[in-house]
N, CA, C and O atoms as a Tinker XYZ file with bonds, in Angstrom:
   284  protein
     1  N     -8.267000  -42.635000   10.766000    73     2
     2  CA    -8.936000  -41.289000   10.834000    64     1     3
     3  C    -10.200000  -41.413000   10.327000    63     2     4     5
     4  O    -10.144000  -42.264000    9.439000    81     3
     5  N    -11.729000  -40.833000   10.490000    73     3     6
     6  CA   -12.974000  -40.439000    9.190000    64     5     7
     7  C    -12.438000  -40.342000    9.335000    63     6     8     9
     8  O    -11.397000  -40.508000    9.971000    81     7
     9  N    -13.823000  -39.394000    7.769000    73     7    10
    10  CA   -14.559000  -38.368000    7.746000    64     9    11
    11  C    -14.585000  -37.178000    8.555000    63    10    12    13
    12  O    -14.158000  -36.031000    8.422000    81    11
    13  N    -15.670000  -38.259000   10.056000    73    11    14
    14  CA   -15.614000  -36.890000   10.826000    64    13    15
    15  C    -14.616000  -36.260000   11.784000    63    14    16    17
    16  O    -14.437000  -35.170000   12.328000    81    15
    17  N    -14.079000  -37.404000   11.735000    73    15    18
    18  CA   -12.544000  -36.753000   12.670000    64    17    19
    19  C    -11.760000  -35.873000   11.428000    63    18    20    21
    20  O    -11.185000  -34.820000   11.705000    81    19
    21  N    -11.783000  -36.253000   10.443000    73    19    22
    22  CA   -11.164000  -35.267000    9.388000    64    21    23
    23  C    -11.545000  -34.314000    9.370000    63    22    24    25
    24  O    -10.750000  -33.375000    9.416000    81    23
    25  N    -13.336000  -34.005000    9.273000    73    23    26
    26  CA   -13.930000  -32.383000    9.215000    64    25    27
    27  C    -12.893000  -31.658000   10.727000    63    26    28    29
    28  O    -12.207000  -30.640000   10.638000    81    27
    29  N    -13.065000  -32.601000   12.141000    73    27    30
    30  CA   -13.338000  -32.022000   12.890000    64    29    31
    31  C    -11.632000  -31.613000   12.793000    63    30    32    33
    32  O    -11.517000  -30.557000   12.170000    81    31
    33  N    -10.815000  -31.952000   13.067000    73    31    34
    34  CA    -9.461000  -31.299000   12.460000    64    33    35
    35  C     -9.313000  -30.504000   11.533000    63    34    36    37
    36  O     -8.359000  -29.767000   11.783000    81    35
    37  N    -10.038000  -30.158000   10.059000    73    35    38
    38  CA   -10.235000  -29.580000    9.639000    64    37    39
    39  C    -10.367000  -27.842000    9.833000    63    38    40    41
    40  O     -9.680000  -26.878000    9.492000    81    39
    41  N    -12.086000  -28.110000   10.828000    73    39    42
    42  CA   -12.575000  -26.912000   11.459000    64    41    43
    43  C    -11.353000  -26.490000   12.490000    63    42    44    45
    44  O    -10.628000  -25.505000   12.347000    81    43
    45  N    -11.295000  -27.382000   13.474000    73    43    46
    46  CA    -9.633000  -26.618000   13.712000    64    45    47
    47  C     -8.421000  -26.041000   13.726000    63    46    48    49
    48  O     -7.731000  -25.537000   14.612000    81    47
    49  N     -8.279000  -26.234000   12.435000    73    47    50
    50  CA    -7.316000  -25.820000   12.158000    64    49    51
    51  C     -7.019000  -24.601000   11.153000    63    50    52    53
    52  O     -5.966000  -24.003000   10.933000    81    51
    53  N     -8.429000  -24.421000   10.571000    73    51    54
    54  CA    -9.001000  -23.320000   10.236000    64    53    55
    55  C     -9.670000  -21.875000   11.039000    63    54    56    57
    56  O     -9.552000  -20.712000   10.654000    81    55
    57  N    -10.678000  -22.576000   12.743000    73    55    58
    58  CA   -10.219000  -22.133000   13.840000    64    57    59
    59  C     -8.781000  -21.353000   14.177000    63    58    60    61
    60  O     -8.574000  -20.140000   14.212000    81    59
    61  N     -7.884000  -22.427000   14.405000    73    59    62
    62  CA    -6.934000  -21.849000   15.332000    64    61    63
    63  C     -6.413000  -20.656000   14.231000    63    62    64    65
    64  O     -6.049000  -19.547000   14.622000    81    63
    65  N     -6.437000  -21.140000   12.472000    73    63    66
    66  CA    -5.712000  -19.941000   12.056000    64    65    67
    67  C     -6.164000  -18.708000   12.108000    63    66    68    69
    68  O     -5.528000  -17.720000   12.474000    81    67
    69  N     -7.605000  -18.765000   11.630000    73    67    70
    70  CA    -8.542000  -17.006000   12.131000    64    69    71
    71  C     -8.246000  -16.820000   13.158000    63    70    72    73
    72  O     -7.785000  -15.682000   13.243000    81    71
    73  N     -8.243000  -17.787000   14.898000    73    71    74
    74  CA    -8.008000  -16.198000   15.877000    64    73    75
    75  C     -6.728000  -16.240000   15.740000    63    74    76    77
    76  O     -6.485000  -15.063000   16.007000    81    75
    77  N     -5.598000  -16.765000   15.498000    73    75    78
    78  CA    -4.303000  -16.531000   14.873000    64    77    79
    79  C     -4.339000  -15.051000   13.989000    63    78    80    81
    80  O     -3.394000  -14.329000   14.308000    81    79
    81  N     -5.061000  -14.580000   13.154000    73    79    82
    82  CA    -5.034000  -13.668000   12.590000    64    81    83
    83  C     -5.092000  -12.804000   12.536000    63    82    84    85
    84  O     -4.413000  -11.983000   11.918000    81    83
    85  N     -6.419000  -12.652000   13.543000    73    83    86
    86  CA    -7.272000  -11.909000   13.969000    64    85    87
    87  C     -6.218000  -11.093000   15.488000    63    86    88    89
    88  O     -5.970000   -9.931000   15.807000    81    87
    89  N     -5.849000  -12.505000   16.084000    73    87    90
    90  CA    -4.938000  -12.058000   17.161000    64    89    91
    91  C     -3.824000  -10.777000   17.443000    63    90    92    93
    92  O     -3.590000   -9.940000   18.315000    81    91
    93  N     -3.075000  -11.387000   15.523000    73    91    94
    94  CA    -2.179000  -10.519000   14.447000    64    93    95
    95  C     -2.497000   -9.378000   14.615000    63    94    96    97
    96  O     -1.674000   -8.581000   15.064000    81    95
    97  N     -4.226000   -8.863000   14.187000    73    95    98
    98  CA    -4.508000   -8.024000   13.204000    64    97    99
    99  C     -4.789000   -7.514000   14.646000    63    98   100   101
   100  O     -4.712000   -6.293000   14.509000    81    99
   101  N     -5.050000   -7.744000   15.846000    73    99   102
   102  CA    -5.165000   -7.183000   17.590000    64   101   103
   103  C     -4.252000   -6.600000   18.163000    63   102   104   105
   104  O     -4.446000   -5.908000   19.162000    81   103
   105  N     -2.450000   -6.889000   17.319000    73   103   106
   106  CA    -1.914000   -7.079000   18.599000    64   105   107
   107  C     -0.828000   -5.661000   17.466000    63   106   108   109
   108  O     -0.018000   -4.804000   17.820000    81   107
   109  N     -1.428000   -6.089000   15.965000    73   107   110
   110  CA    -0.297000   -4.802000   15.198000    64   109   111
   111  C     -1.428000   -3.557000   15.552000    63   110   112   113
   112  O     -0.899000   -2.453000   15.677000    81   111
   113  N     -3.003000   -3.602000   15.738000    73   111   114
   114  CA    -3.362000   -2.021000   15.661000    64   113   115
   115  C     -2.585000   -1.824000   16.999000    63   114   116   117
   116  O     -1.696000   -0.974000   16.932000    81   115
   117  N     -2.772000   -2.541000   18.388000    73   115   118
   118  CA    -1.589000   -2.055000   19.568000    64   117   119
   119  C     -0.783000   -2.011000   19.032000    63   118   120   121
   120  O     -1.352000   -1.577000   18.031000    81   119
   121  N      0.236000   -2.082000   18.731000    73   119   122
   122  CA     1.257000   -1.312000   18.624000    64   121   123
   123  C      1.644000   -0.112000   17.825000    63   122   124   125
   124  O      2.632000    0.620000   17.879000    81   123
   125  N      0.309000   -0.123000   16.871000    73   123   126
   126  CA     0.177000    1.563000   15.977000    64   125   127
   127  C     -0.331000    2.577000   17.574000    63   126   128   129
   128  O      0.151000    3.657000   17.915000    81   127
   129  N     -1.157000    1.971000   18.120000    73   127   130
   130  CA    -1.493000    2.901000   19.302000    64   129   131
   131  C      0.008000    3.093000   20.301000    63   130   132   133
   132  O      0.479000    4.206000   20.533000    81   131
   133  N      0.569000    1.913000   20.770000    73   131   134
   134  CA     1.560000    2.825000   21.322000    64   133   135
   135  C      2.194000    3.233000   20.738000    63   134   136   137
   136  O      2.945000    3.876000   21.470000    81   135
   137  N      2.599000    3.384000   19.370000    73   135   138
   138  CA     3.691000    4.422000   18.991000    64   137   139
   139  C      2.765000    5.115000   19.141000    63   138   140   141
   140  O      2.728000    5.586000   20.278000    81   139
   141  N      2.075000    5.373000   18.589000    73   139   142
   142  CA     1.074000    7.506000   18.463000    64   141   143
   143  C      1.053000    7.881000   20.042000    63   142   144   145
   144  O      0.782000    9.025000   20.406000    81   143
   145  N      1.329000    6.932000   20.871000    73   143   146
   146  CA     1.521000    7.612000   22.342000    64   145   147
   147  C      2.733000    7.756000   22.328000    63   146   148   149
   148  O      3.067000    8.898000   22.643000    81   147
   149  N      3.742000    6.921000   22.040000    73   147   150
   150  CA     4.881000    6.779000   22.115000    64   149   151
   151  C      5.507000    8.489000   21.930000    63   150   152   153
   152  O      5.785000    9.055000   22.987000    81   151
   153  N      5.674000    9.112000   20.888000    73   151   154
   154  CA     5.455000    9.880000   19.381000    64   153   155
   155  C      4.309000   11.062000   20.056000    63   154   156   157
   156  O      4.480000   12.229000   19.704000    81   155
   157  N      3.470000   10.836000   20.755000    73   155   158
   158  CA     2.425000   12.525000   21.883000    64   157   159
   159  C      3.420000   12.843000   22.539000    63   158   160   161
   160  O      4.127000   13.850000   22.552000    81   159
   161  N      3.425000   11.684000   23.216000    73   159   162
   162  CA     4.845000   12.165000   24.615000    64   161   163
   163  C      6.142000   12.542000   23.968000    63   162   164   165
   164  O      6.439000   13.634000   24.451000    81   163
   165  N      7.189000   12.119000   22.989000    73   163   166
   166  CA     7.544000   12.828000   22.738000    64   165   167
   167  C      7.486000   13.771000   22.489000    63   166   168   169
   168  O      8.549000   14.271000   22.856000    81   167
   169  N      6.631000   14.808000   21.854000    73   167   170
   170  CA     6.357000   15.655000   21.068000    64   169   171
   171  C      6.155000   16.583000   22.589000    63   170   172   173
   172  O      6.764000   17.652000   22.587000    81   171
   173  N      5.495000   16.311000   23.645000    73   171   174
   174  CA     5.135000   17.073000   24.471000    64   173   175
   175  C      6.639000   17.587000   25.914000    63   174   176   177
   176  O      6.949000   18.525000   26.649000    81   175
   177  N      7.091000   16.207000   25.541000    73   175   178
   178  CA     8.656000   16.196000   26.102000    64   177   179
   179  C      9.441000   17.335000   24.960000    63   178   180   181
   180  O      9.878000   18.375000   25.453000    81   179
   181  N      9.559000   17.170000   23.855000    73   179   182
   182  CA    10.083000   18.402000   23.393000    64   181   183
   183  C      9.469000   19.809000   23.248000    63   182   184   185
   184  O      9.995000   20.776000   22.698000    81   183
   185  N      8.428000   19.755000   23.759000    73   183   186
   186  CA     7.874000   21.311000   22.982000    64   185   187
   187  C      7.927000   21.872000   25.588000    63   186   188   189
   188  O      7.538000   22.946000   26.046000    81   187
   189  N      8.490000   20.713000   26.425000    73   187   190
   190  CA     8.153000   21.370000   27.400000    64   189   191
   191  C     10.218000   21.720000   27.671000    63   190   192   193
   192  O     10.827000   22.501000   28.401000    81   191
   193  N     10.612000   20.796000   26.769000    73   191   194
   194  CA    12.404000   21.426000   26.917000    64   193   195
   195  C     12.285000   22.440000   26.328000    63   194   196   197
   196  O     13.161000   23.147000   26.825000    81   195
   197  N     11.560000   23.268000   25.255000    73   195   198
   198  CA    11.698000   24.458000   24.343000    64   197   199
   199  C     11.466000   25.745000   25.361000    63   198   200   201
   200  O     12.131000   26.750000   25.614000    81   199
   201  N     10.014000   25.144000   25.884000    73   199   202
   202  CA     9.635000   26.642000   27.146000    64   201   203
   203  C     10.520000   25.839000   27.776000    63   202   204   205
   204  O     11.312000   25.627000   26.857000    81   203
   205  N     10.932000   25.244000   28.715000    73   203   206
   206  CA    12.236000   25.690000   29.459000    64   205   207
   207  C     13.338000   26.186000   29.209000    63   206   208   209
   208  O     13.479000   27.309000   29.693000    81   207
   209  N     14.223000   25.778000   28.616000    73   207   210
   210  CA    15.006000   27.069000   27.539000    64   209   211
   211  C     14.716000   28.592000   27.102000    63   210   212   213
   212  O     15.562000   29.440000   26.822000    81   211
   213  N     13.274000   28.737000   27.112000    73   211   214
   214  CA    12.657000   30.169000   26.663000    64   213   215
   215  C     13.026000   30.936000   28.000000    63   214   216   217
   216  O     13.648000   31.997000   27.984000    81   215
   217  N     12.586000   30.304000   29.175000    73   215   218
   218  CA    12.329000   30.251000   30.575000    64   217   219
   219  C     13.599000   30.436000   30.934000    63   218   220   221
   220  O     13.622000   31.411000   31.684000    81   219
   221  N     14.627000   30.013000   30.787000    73   219   222
   222  CA    15.557000   29.721000   30.307000    64   221   223
   223  C     16.834000   31.045000   30.370000    63   222   224   225
   224  O     17.976000   31.014000   30.830000    81   223
   225  N     16.274000   31.844000   29.883000    73   223   226
   226  CA    17.334000   32.251000   28.818000    64   225   227
   227  C     16.169000   34.208000   28.987000    63   226   228   229
   228  O     16.717000   35.305000   28.873000    81   227
   229  N     15.082000   34.070000   29.178000    73   227   230
   230  CA    14.233000   34.827000   29.399000    64   229   231
   231  C     14.597000   35.753000   31.305000    63   230   232   233
   232  O     14.180000   36.830000   31.731000    81   231
   233  N     15.516000   34.695000   31.970000    73   231   234
   234  CA    15.768000   34.691000   33.955000    64   233   235
   235  C     16.666000   35.224000   33.620000    63   234   236   237
   236  O     16.646000   36.402000   33.978000    81   235
   237  N     17.968000   34.801000   32.782000    73   235   238
   238  CA    19.890000   35.660000   32.253000    64   237   239
   239  C     19.533000   36.823000   31.509000    63   238   240   241
   240  O     20.129000   37.848000   31.838000    81   239
   241  N     18.622000   36.917000   30.495000    73   239   242
   242  CA    18.325000   38.135000   29.999000    64   241   243
   243  C     17.888000   39.253000   30.903000    63   242   244   245
   244  O     18.546000   40.282000   31.063000    81   243
   245  N     16.536000   38.947000   31.588000    73   243   246
   246  CA    15.715000   39.686000   31.908000    64   245   247
   247  C     15.107000   39.629000   30.623000    63   246   248   249
   248  O     15.404000   38.932000   29.652000    81   247
   249  N     14.117000   40.562000   30.789000    73   247   250
   250  CA    12.820000   41.943000   29.480000    64   249   251
   251  C     13.501000   42.234000   28.226000    63   250   252   253
   252  O     14.244000   43.185000   28.470000    81   251
   253  N     13.577000   42.014000   27.440000    73   251   254
   254  CA    14.243000   42.733000   26.597000    64   253   255
   255  C     12.791000   42.744000   25.712000    63   254   256   257
   256  O     11.838000   42.007000   25.462000    81   255
   257  N     13.241000   43.943000   25.451000    73   255   258
   258  CA    11.944000   44.843000   24.432000    64   257   259
   259  C     12.140000   44.366000   23.232000    63   258   260   261
   260  O     13.055000   43.573000   23.009000    81   259
   261  N     11.147000   44.868000   22.124000    73   259   262
   262  CA    11.785000   44.087000   20.803000    64   261   263
   263  C     12.699000   44.822000   20.330000    63   262   264   265
   264  O     13.570000   44.289000   19.642000    81   263
   265  N     12.728000   46.091000   20.554000    73   263   266
   266  CA    14.032000   46.347000   20.058000    64   265   267
   267  C     15.508000   46.163000   20.426000    63   266   268   269
   268  O     16.556000   46.725000   20.107000    81   267
   269  N     15.171000   45.171000   21.210000    73   267   270
   270  CA    16.939000   45.193000   21.784000    64   269   271
   271  C     17.346000   45.731000   23.149000    63   270   272   273
   272  O     18.151000   45.283000   23.965000    81   271
   273  N     16.921000   46.325000   23.164000    73   271   274
   274  CA    16.682000   47.478000   24.497000    64   273   275
   275  C     16.339000   46.894000   25.343000    63   274   276   277
   276  O     15.905000   45.799000   24.987000    81   275
   277  N     16.285000   47.150000   26.879000    73   275   278
   278  CA    15.772000   46.410000   28.027000    64   277   279
   279  C     14.975000   47.121000   28.306000    63   278   280   281
   280  O     15.294000   48.283000   28.056000    81   279
   281  N     14.085000   47.010000   28.703000    73   279   282
   282  CA    12.096000   47.059000   29.045000    64   281   283
   283  C     12.283000   47.833000   30.508000    63   282   284
   284  O     11.295000   48.121000   31.184000    81   283
């Protein structure tokens, strides 16, 4: 190959490396966002479960005053 062809191959290699690096960074960012969403939904599910347990306990025991006697 001539000098021009070597230069073109070198630039193409650099360009491909840059695209791969940018793509990997973007993919990593997407993975971070995906993980944050998973954690958010997990917290929502946990809160919903706790509320459901409290409602079930309330339905089972009925209203109870703070002193432990039935209201």
